[in-house]
C-alpha positions as CSV (number, residue, x, y, z in Angstrom):
1,M,-5.5,-18.8,-24.9
2,K,-6.0,-20.7,-21.7
3,I,-4.4,-20.7,-18.2
4,C,-2.2,-23.7,-17.8
5,D,-0.3,-23.0,-14.6
6,I,-0.1,-20.7,-11.7
7,R,2.8,-20.3,-9.2
8,A,3.8,-18.2,-6.2
9,T,7.1,-17.1,-4.7
10,T,7.5,-15.4,-1.4
11,V,10.2,-12.7,-1.1
12,S,11.6,-10.6,1.7
13,M,12.5,-7.1,0.4
14,P,14.8,-5.0,2.7
15,L,13.7,-1.5,3.8
16,E,15.9,1.4,4.6
17,A,14.8,1.1,8.2
18,P,11.9,-0.5,10.2
19,L,8.7,1.4,9.7
20,R,6.3,1.9,12.7
21,H,2.5,2.1,12.7
22,S,-0.4,1.9,15.1
23,N,-0.5,-1.9,15.1
24,G,3.2,-2.6,15.3
25,A,6.0,-2.3,12.8
26,H,7.4,-3.5,9.5
27,W,10.6,-5.2,10.8
28,G,13.0,-3.8,8.3
29,R,11.6,-5.7,5.4
30,F,8.4,-6.3,3.4
31,V,7.2,-9.9,2.9
32,R,5.4,-10.1,-0.4
33,T,4.2,-12.9,-2.7
34,I,4.9,-12.8,-6.4
35,V,2.3,-14.6,-8.5
36,E,2.9,-15.8,-12.0
37,V,0.1,-17.0,-14.3
38,E,1.1,-18.9,-17.5
39,T,-1.0,-19.6,-20.6
40,D,-0.8,-22.5,-23.0
41,D,0.5,-20.2,-25.7
42,G,3.5,-19.1,-23.7
43,Y,2.4,-15.8,-22.0
44,V,3.4,-15.2,-18.4
45,G,1.5,-12.5,-16.4
46,L,2.7,-11.0,-13.1
47,G,0.8,-10.4,-9.9
48,E,1.6,-9.5,-6.3
49,M,0.0,-9.8,-2.9
50,G,0.9,-8.9,0.7
51,G,2.3,-11.4,3.1
52,G,3.7,-14.7,2.1
53,G,5.2,-18.0,3.2
54,E,3.7,-21.4,3.1
55,S,0.1,-20.3,3.7
56,A,0.1,-17.7,0.9
57,E,1.9,-20.1,-1.6
58,L,-0.4,-22.9,-0.7
59,G,-3.4,-20.6,-1.0
60,I,-2.4,-19.6,-4.5
61,R,-1.8,-23.2,-5.5
62,A,-5.2,-24.2,-4.0
63,L,-6.8,-21.9,-6.5
64,K,-5.2,-23.5,-9.5
65,P,-8.1,-25.9,-10.2
66,Y,-10.4,-22.8,-10.3
67,V,-8.5,-21.2,-13.1
68,L,-7.0,-24.0,-15.2
69,G,-8.5,-23.7,-18.7
70,H,-9.8,-20.2,-18.0
71,D,-9.3,-17.6,-20.7
72,P,-7.5,-14.6,-19.1
73,R,-9.5,-12.3,-21.3
74,D,-12.7,-13.3,-19.5
75,L,-12.0,-10.9,-16.7
76,E,-15.6,-10.4,-15.5
77,A,-16.0,-14.2,-14.8
78,L,-12.7,-14.5,-13.0
79,P,-13.7,-13.1,-9.5
80,L,-16.9,-15.1,-9.7
81,K,-14.9,-18.3,-10.1
82,L,-12.5,-17.4,-7.4
83,A,-14.5,-15.5,-4.8
84,N,-18.2,-15.9,-5.4
85,P,-19.8,-14.0,-2.5
86,T,-21.7,-17.0,-1.2
87,A,-19.3,-19.8,-2.1
88,S,-16.3,-18.0,-0.6
89,L,-18.1,-16.6,2.5
90,Y,-15.6,-18.3,4.8
91,N,-12.5,-17.7,2.6
92,N,-11.0,-14.3,2.5
93,R,-9.5,-14.5,-1.0
94,M,-9.5,-10.8,-2.1
95,Q,-5.7,-10.3,-2.3
96,M,-5.3,-13.6,-4.1
97,V,-8.1,-12.7,-6.5
98,A,-6.3,-9.3,-7.1
99,A,-2.9,-10.9,-7.8
100,I,-4.4,-13.3,-10.3
101,E,-6.4,-10.5,-12.0
102,F,-3.2,-8.4,-12.2
103,A,-1.5,-11.3,-14.0
104,C,-4.4,-11.8,-16.3
105,L,-4.5,-8.2,-17.3
106,D,-0.8,-8.4,-17.9
107,I,-1.3,-11.4,-20.2
108,V,-4.1,-9.7,-22.1
109,G,-2.0,-6.6,-22.6
110,Q,1.0,-8.6,-23.9
111,H,-1.3,-10.6,-26.2
112,W,-2.9,-7.4,-27.6
113,S,0.4,-5.5,-27.6
114,C,-1.0,-2.7,-25.5
115,P,-0.6,-1.3,-21.9
116,V,-3.2,-2.2,-19.3
117,Y,-4.5,1.4,-19.2
118,Q,-5.7,1.0,-22.8
119,I,-7.7,-2.1,-21.8
120,L,-9.3,0.0,-19.0
121,G,-10.3,2.7,-21.4
122,G,-7.2,4.8,-22.0
123,K,-5.1,7.1,-19.8
124,L,-6.1,10.6,-18.8
125,R,-2.6,11.5,-17.5
126,D,0.9,10.4,-18.2
127,R,2.2,10.7,-14.7
128,I,0.8,10.0,-11.2
129,P,1.8,12.4,-8.3
130,F,2.7,10.7,-5.0
131,A,2.9,11.8,-1.4
132,S,6.1,11.3,0.7
133,Y,4.6,8.8,3.2
134,L,6.6,9.6,6.3
135,F,6.9,7.0,9.1
136,Y,8.4,7.0,12.5
137,R,11.2,4.5,12.2
138,Y,13.5,2.4,14.3
139,P,17.2,2.5,13.3
140,N,18.4,-0.2,10.9
141,A,21.0,-2.8,11.7
142,A,23.7,-0.3,11.0
143,G,22.2,2.1,13.5
144,E,21.0,4.5,10.8
145,G,17.6,5.8,9.6
146,E,15.9,6.4,12.9
147,V,12.9,8.8,12.9
148,R,11.7,9.5,16.4
149,T,12.1,13.1,17.3
150,V,10.4,16.1,15.6
151,E,13.8,17.2,14.2
152,Q,14.5,13.7,12.7
153,L,11.1,13.7,11.0
154,V,11.6,17.1,9.4
155,E,15.1,16.1,8.3
156,H,13.8,12.9,6.8
157,A,11.0,14.6,5.0
158,S,13.5,17.2,3.6
159,A,15.7,14.5,2.3
160,L,12.8,12.7,0.6
161,K,11.7,16.0,-1.0
162,T,15.2,16.7,-2.2
163,A,15.6,13.2,-3.7
164,H,12.1,12.7,-5.2
165,G,10.4,16.1,-5.4
166,F,7.4,15.3,-3.2
167,Q,4.9,18.2,-2.8
168,T,2.5,16.3,-0.6
169,H,3.5,14.8,2.7
170,K,1.7,12.1,4.6
171,L,2.5,11.4,8.3
172,K,1.8,7.8,9.4
173,G,0.8,8.3,13.1
174,G,-0.8,6.2,15.8
175,V,2.7,5.4,17.3
176,F,3.2,8.2,19.9
177,P,0.7,10.2,22.0
178,P,-1.5,12.3,19.7
179,R,-0.2,15.6,21.1
180,Y,3.4,14.7,20.4
181,E,2.5,13.7,16.8
182,L,0.6,17.0,16.5
183,E,3.9,18.8,17.2
184,S,5.5,16.7,14.5
185,Y,2.8,17.5,12.0
186,R,2.9,21.2,12.7
187,A,6.7,21.2,12.2
188,L,6.3,19.6,8.8
189,V,3.8,22.3,7.7
190,E,6.2,25.0,9.0
191,A,9.1,23.4,7.1
192,F,7.3,23.2,3.8
193,P,4.9,26.1,3.6
194,N,4.0,25.6,-0.1
195,D,3.1,21.9,0.2
196,Q,0.0,19.8,1.1
197,F,-0.3,17.5,4.1
198,R,-2.3,14.5,5.4
199,W,-2.2,12.6,8.7
200,D,-3.0,8.9,9.2
201,P,-3.0,7.5,12.8
202,N,-4.4,4.1,11.5
203,A,-7.6,4.4,13.6
204,A,-5.7,4.4,16.9
205,W,-7.4,7.4,18.4
206,S,-10.7,7.6,20.3
207,V,-13.4,9.8,18.9
208,A,-12.5,12.5,21.5
209,D,-8.8,12.4,20.6
210,S,-9.8,12.5,16.9
211,L,-11.9,15.6,17.4
212,E,-9.2,17.4,19.4
213,M,-6.5,16.7,16.7
214,A,-8.9,17.6,13.9
215,H,-9.7,21.0,15.4
216,A,-6.0,21.5,16.2
217,I,-5.0,21.2,12.5
218,A,-8.1,22.7,10.9
219,G,-6.4,25.8,9.7
220,L,-3.5,23.9,8.0
221,P,-3.1,23.0,4.3
222,N,-4.6,19.5,4.8
223,D,-5.7,17.2,2.1
224,Y,-7.6,15.1,4.7
225,L,-7.4,13.3,8.0
226,E,-7.2,9.6,7.3
227,D,-8.8,7.0,9.6
228,P,-8.4,8.9,12.9
229,T,-10.7,6.4,14.6
230,W,-12.2,3.0,13.9
231,G,-15.5,2.1,12.3
232,L,-18.1,4.0,10.2
233,N,-20.0,5.1,13.3
234,G,-16.8,6.5,15.0
235,M,-15.8,8.2,11.7
236,R,-19.3,9.6,11.4
237,Q,-19.1,11.2,14.9
238,V,-15.9,12.9,14.0
239,R,-17.1,14.0,10.6
240,E,-20.2,15.6,12.1
241,K,-18.1,17.9,14.3
242,T,-15.1,18.9,12.2
243,P,-14.6,20.8,8.9
244,L,-11.9,18.5,7.7
245,L,-12.3,15.9,5.0
246,L,-12.1,12.4,6.4
247,A,-10.5,9.6,4.3
248,T,-10.4,5.9,4.7
249,N,-8.8,2.8,3.4
250,T,-9.9,0.6,6.3
251,V,-13.7,0.8,6.8
252,I,-14.7,1.0,3.1
253,V,-13.1,-1.7,1.1
254,N,-15.9,-3.0,-1.1
255,R,-18.9,-1.6,-3.0
256,E,-21.3,-2.7,-0.2
257,H,-19.4,-0.5,2.3
258,L,-19.3,2.3,-0.3
259,V,-23.1,2.2,-0.8
260,A,-23.7,2.3,3.0
261,N,-21.4,5.3,3.2
262,L,-23.3,7.1,0.4
263,R,-26.6,6.6,2.2
264,D,-25.3,7.7,5.6
265,P,-22.0,9.6,5.1
266,A,-19.1,8.9,7.5
267,V,-16.2,9.4,5.1
268,D,-15.5,12.0,2.4
269,V,-12.6,10.5,0.5
270,I,-12.4,6.9,-0.6
271,L,-8.8,5.5,-0.9
272,L,-8.9,2.7,-3.4
273,D,-6.4,-0.2,-3.0
274,T,-5.8,-2.5,-5.9
275,T,-5.2,-5.5,-3.6
276,F,-7.7,-4.8,-0.8
277,W,-10.6,-4.2,-3.2
278,G,-9.8,-7.4,-5.2
279,G,-8.1,-5.9,-8.3
280,I,-7.8,-3.0,-10.7
281,R,-11.2,-3.4,-12.2
282,A,-13.0,-3.6,-8.8
283,C,-11.4,-0.2,-8.0
284,L,-12.5,1.2,-11.3
285,K,-16.1,0.1,-10.7
286,A,-16.0,1.8,-7.3
287,A,-14.5,4.9,-8.8
288,T,-17.3,5.1,-11.2
289,I,-19.8,5.1,-8.4
290,C,-17.8,7.8,-6.6
291,E,-17.7,9.9,-9.7
292,A,-21.5,9.8,-10.0
293,F,-21.9,10.9,-6.4
294,Q,-19.1,13.5,-6.6
295,V,-17.0,11.6,-4.0
296,P,-13.2,12.3,-4.3
297,I,-10.9,9.4,-4.4
298,G,-7.2,8.6,-3.9
299,V,-5.0,5.6,-4.5
300,H,-3.9,3.7,-1.3
301,S,-0.6,1.9,-0.7
302,S,-0.4,-1.5,1.0
303,G,3.4,-2.0,1.0
304,E,3.9,-2.7,-2.7
305,L,6.8,-3.8,-4.8
306,G,7.0,-2.8,-8.4
307,I,4.3,-5.1,-9.7
308,Q,1.6,-3.8,-7.5
309,L,3.0,-0.3,-8.0
310,A,2.4,-0.7,-11.7
311,T,-1.2,-1.6,-11.1
312,M,-1.6,1.6,-9.0
313,L,-0.1,3.6,-11.9
314,H,-2.4,2.1,-14.5
315,L,-5.4,2.6,-12.2
316,G,-4.4,6.2,-11.5
317,A,-4.0,6.9,-15.2
318,V,-7.6,6.1,-16.1
319,L,-9.5,7.7,-13.2
320,P,-11.2,11.0,-14.1
321,N,-11.9,11.8,-10.4
322,L,-8.4,11.1,-9.0
323,T,-8.3,14.1,-6.7
324,F,-5.2,13.6,-4.5
325,A,-1.6,12.5,-4.9
326,A,-1.3,8.7,-4.4
327,D,0.3,7.0,-1.5
328,A,3.3,4.6,-1.9
329,H,5.7,2.9,0.5
330,Y,7.9,2.3,-2.5
331,H,10.7,4.8,-1.7
332,H,11.4,3.0,1.6
333,L,12.5,-0.1,-0.3
334,Q,16.2,-0.7,-0.9
335,D,15.5,-2.7,-4.1
336,D,12.8,-4.4,-6.2
337,V,12.3,-7.7,-8.1
338,L,12.0,-5.9,-11.4
339,A,14.4,-6.0,-14.2
340,G,16.4,-2.8,-13.9
341,G,15.6,-2.4,-10.2
342,K,13.3,0.2,-8.8
343,L,11.0,2.5,-10.8
344,Q,12.0,6.1,-10.4
345,Y,10.2,9.2,-9.1
346,E,10.6,12.6,-10.9
347,A,9.3,15.9,-9.5
348,G,7.2,13.9,-7.0
349,S,5.5,11.8,-9.6
350,M,6.0,8.6,-11.6
351,A,5.5,7.8,-15.2
352,V,2.7,5.4,-16.2
353,P,4.3,2.4,-17.9
354,D,3.7,2.3,-21.7
355,G,5.0,-1.2,-22.4
356,P,2.6,-4.1,-23.1
357,G,0.6,-5.4,-20.1
358,L,1.7,-3.9,-16.8
359,G,4.9,-2.8,-18.5
360,V,7.2,-4.4,-16.0
361,T,9.2,-7.6,-16.1
362,L,10.8,-9.8,-13.4
363,D,14.5,-10.0,-12.8
364,R,14.8,-13.7,-12.2
365,D,18.1,-13.4,-10.3
366,R,16.6,-10.8,-8.0
367,L,13.5,-12.9,-7.4
368,K,15.7,-15.9,-6.5
369,Y,17.9,-13.8,-4.2
370,Y,15.0,-12.3,-2.3
371,A,13.2,-15.6,-2.1
372,E,16.3,-16.9,-0.4
373,C,16.3,-13.9,1.9
374,Y,12.8,-14.9,3.0
375,R,13.9,-18.5,3.6
376,T,16.7,-17.1,5.8
377,L,14.8,-14.5,7.8
378,G,11.3,-15.8,7.6
379,G,8.3,-13.7,8.3
380,Y,7.5,-11.3,11.2
381,P,4.4,-10.6,13.2
382,Y,2.9,-7.6,11.4
383,D,0.8,-6.5,14.4
384,R,3.7,-6.6,16.9
385,D,6.2,-3.8,17.7
386,P,9.6,-5.3,18.5
387,G,10.3,-2.4,20.8
388,R,7.1,-2.8,22.9
389,P,5.9,-6.4,22.5
390,A,3.0,-5.8,25.0
391,W,1.5,-3.0,22.8
392,Y,-2.0,-3.4,21.5
393,P,-3.8,-0.6,19.6
394,L,-6.9,-0.8,21.9
395,L,-8.8,2.2,23.2
396,P,-8.6,3.7,25.7
397,N,-4.9,3.2,25.3
398,L,-2.8,3.9,28.4
399,N,0.4,2.4,27.0
400,W,1.6,5.1,24.6
401,A,5.3,5.0,24.3
402,N,7.5,7.9,25.6
403,P,9.3,9.1,22.4
404,T,12.1,10.7,24.4
405,N,13.0,7.5,26.3
406,E,12.4,4.5,24.1
407,A,14.1,1.1,24.1
408,V,15.5,0.5,20.6
409,P,15.3,-3.1,19.3
410,V,18.0,-4.6,17.2
411,I,16.4,-6.0,14.1
412,P,18.4,-8.4,11.8
413,S,18.5,-7.5,8.1
414,L,20.0,-8.7,4.9
415,P,21.7,-6.5,2.2
416,A,19.9,-5.6,-0.9
417,W,20.7,-7.4,-4.1
418,T,23.7,-6.3,-6.1
419,A,25.2,-7.4,-9.5
420,E,27.2,-9.9,-7.5
421,P,25.0,-10.6,-4.5
422,E,26.5,-11.9,-1.3
423,E,26.0,-15.5,-0.5
424,V,22.9,-16.0,1.7
425,E,23.1,-18.8,4.2
426,S,20.1,-21.2,4.2
């Protein structure tokens, strides 16, 4: 069994409404690249990575000579071929490496007629709990879905809890002044007194702001405070002066970072991401180190469609030290490229796929439709907020928006796929 082809397709997947974060916004859609790896005996494995367009597709095609003839079962050699630490020093290939590894694991599972979690050692749980992942949002093109006020946030969280059963709630912050977001966070705790909470300002705060907010929520049912400020040193200063657990998905994204943190702790909870770390197996190796040092872990979300979500589910299934509910943007999507549409939550959790490989398959019609959506709308600048184009998440930041008097941008969107999709103009 040898790899004989590799291909990439960029898609634009509509969101319920544009999602805001400390760097800018997701402009009403996620742009993702679907990667397919094919073998000479007819297997096709699926992968996924963030971003897309010509650069991503060309990047995947550029790696084709590295993997042609490679046996997808030789998983340990794969990252050394694609991202040798010295040879790829000037090429940040981690997401591409991850996407190809996902596809190879999918192929191996299909070939062996077993799910990926069995290749990784067998599952310890059948379902993975998830957090609600709440965002401040702009209204969509129909004028619906805005989340700006405290009341709108609580209403949105309540609707998600009713629909999906979430018992953990994560607030994505770093959008409005910290004290305004503090009011929102406290309102969530008051609205759901039996649930758990976490707050993630995406490293937009100063150390001083981080300490003020950490002390302000210290008595609440927090899982952790995620990335309040930037850098290991900044996080260390906050950690030394607050009783809260601090989590990160930004300043620890490989094993070298992890070892540095173990020697001089700045972060308590490591949030593993199957794309950022370079694959499921890289996360599993990091989790083993964390287990030995009794460091709790979680599973991070980077704007996944169903293929990457499946990798998160298989990873979560095999981790003995998965301490917290996982994150997922998934419920903000209007649709997916998977056969049968979106995977479903139940009681705040999702079942680990039991089919061979990743346990998910592509809907070719959906893939074609959302690829055409990308060709129609194109990409968007991830680090720009369409409502405040001069915004930069730099500290000290004197340009915090006034949440009660904001200009609301009109962001174009396309409808989600249906059984008879509308014609998309090229």
